[in-house]
N, C-alpha and C positions, 0 to 999 in steps of 0.2 A: 632194776627188777624188769625183766622181760616179761612181758606178759604174749599170749598166741595171739592168733586173728583173729577178728572180729567173726560172729556167727553170722553177724547182720549185713546183709551185701548191697551200698549207697555208692552212690557215683558223685562221686566228688568232682568239684568246679571252684571258683574262686573263692577263698576266703571272703567270708562277709564281719560277722561279728568275731572279733578275738582267733580267729585263726578255725572257725568250725566247717563243718560237711552240709554240704545243702543237695538231696535228693536233686534233680537234673529236671525231673516231668512235672515240676509244680514253680512256676514262677517267685509267689510268694509264699515256698515253705518255709517252717521254722528250718533253722540250721541248728545242727547237731552233732556230736561226738559222744563217742565212749572216752569216759575213764577214771580213773582214780584220784583219789584228793588226798595228797601224802603230807602229813604235818611236819615242819621243818626241826622240830624240837625230838618229838617222839622219832620220827619213820615208818609211825602207823600210820594206818588209811581214815577215813569217812566213814559208817556203814553201820545202818539200822541195828539195836541190838537185839532184835528177836527175828529180823528181817523174814518172818512171812508173811507179809504184806497186812499188817495188824494194823491200823490206824491211829495214831499216836503214838507207834512206837519211838521212843527216844534213838539219839542218833551220839552215837559213841566211836570211839577208836579201837580198830584191830591190827592184826598183821596184813596187810596188804596181800591178798592171794593173785595165786595163778592158778588156771584153770586145770582140775584134775586132784586139787588138795581139800582138805576138808571143809574151809573157808569159802569155798568156789562161785566168784563173782557176788558173794555178799557184799565184798569193799568197794562195786563199779558201780556209778550213775552215769547215767547220758545226761549231758548238760544240752540242753533244748535253747536257744535263741526265743524269745517273747516277739521279733521281729527278722527279717532279712537286714537291719542297718547296722550300720559298722557300729560295733560297741552296744549294740544291745546287750541288755541284761537276760540272765538265763536261768530257767529254772533247773533243777538238780535233783532229776527222776531216779526214783530205785528202777534200777534195769533188773535185776536178777534174783536167785538164791539159791544155797545150797538144800538138794542137790542137783536140781532142773533148772531149766532154762526157761521159769514163769516169769511172768511181767505182770507188773504192779503200777497202777497209774496213783504213783505215791510220790510227794516233793518235798524236799526239804524245806523247811520254813520255820520263822518267827512264832511262838504258839500264842493266839490270842491278842496277834499286834502288839506284843509289847513293845515297850522302847529302856524296859531296865537292864542295866548290864547287869551279865550272871544268869540269864534268865536260860535255861535247858533247851536244846534245839531241838524238834523231833520230825518225823512226816505225818506228813496227810493226806488225804486225797486233792491230788493236782485242781486247782481250782482260779489259775490267772491270777489271784490277789499279788499283791504289792510287797505280802512279807513273805509270800515262796520266790520270790527274786532276788536274783543277786549280780550285783558288780563285779566280774572278774579282773582285778586291775594290778599290774605291778606299782608296789610301795615307792612314795616319791623319796629319793633317799642322794641329795647333795655328795658332789666330787666326782675325784674320776680313781677312788682306791680301789684295791680287790676287792675292800670288804663291802664298798659299797657296790659293784657290779653284783657282787654274789647275790647280795639280797634285793639288786635291783632284777635279778632272774626268777625271784619269786613272786606268789601271788597272794592280794589279799581277797576275799568274799566277801564283799560290802552288800548288807542286805539294802533293798530298795525302798523301804515302809520304813526301818529304824535309823536307817546311815550305819548300822554296826557292823562288828567285822565278826565272821569266825574265828575260834579258838576252842583251846582247848582247857578246860577248868583247869584253876591253879599248875599253867603248866605243866600237866601230869604225865611223864614218859609211858605210863601204867599203860593194858588192855584194859577196854571195857569203861576208859577216866570220858567224862561226859563233854560233848560239843556243850560251846555256849554262844553266845552273841557278847561282845564288850567292847568297847572302844577300838577303832581302829591304831595300830602301830607298828615299829618294829623286832615288838620281840618273838622270836622264833616259834614260841604256841602261837601266833596270831597270823604267822604265814605258812604258805603252801608250796608245795610244786604237784602240778597237774600231769599224769601218768597215761599215757595213750597204749594202745594198744599197738604191736611190731605192726608194721604196715599201714598203719594209718598217719595221716599227717603228721609231724610235731606240734605240738599246742603252739601256738604265738600272741602277741600280748600286743 
C-alpha cells in the first residue's frame, strides 16, 4: 500500500534508533517516524478502536488507511525513540484521527503494568513508563532459506516492561480483533510489517 506524503516536515539526518528520523535542530531530540503497523497474518493495521483521543481506548486491527478515505490516518502512529541511542525503545503515539489532523498525546501501552499473556492493549496519556515503550526488532530466525529470510524481514514489537510481544488475539484475521501481549514467537499473528509514507526513508532495523 502506498501512503501519500507526510503533513509534518522534518529534517532527515543519520539514522539512529532503527532507521528513524531526527529533527536536526536539537542534538538530543527524540528520533521519530510516521508508520503504520501491519499484521503479517491479517494484513490489517493497529489502530485505536474509537480513535477520538479517549484515554484507555482499546487497540484493535483495522484496514490500513490511505489519506482521503473513511479511516483517514486512524491507523497511523508516530514511533518516537526514548533516546537517540542506537536500538533505543520506541513509544508508539497516536498520530491523528478521522477526519481532521488532530493530535493526541496517547501512547500504546500494556495496561496496569500487566505481565499476563492475553491482556488487551490500550492507549493512554504518554508518561514515559516502560509499559509504554517497545523494542522494534527483527525475529531471530536461523538458516538461509527463503522462508527464514522472509520472517527476518518482519518485526516483533516487544514491551520493555513485560518482555512480551504484540499479537492479534487468537490470530483473528477480521476487523476490530483486539491487540494483546503474548510470548514472542514466529507466528504470523505476532509479526509485523512497518509501513512508511512515500518520501520517507524505508524503516530499517
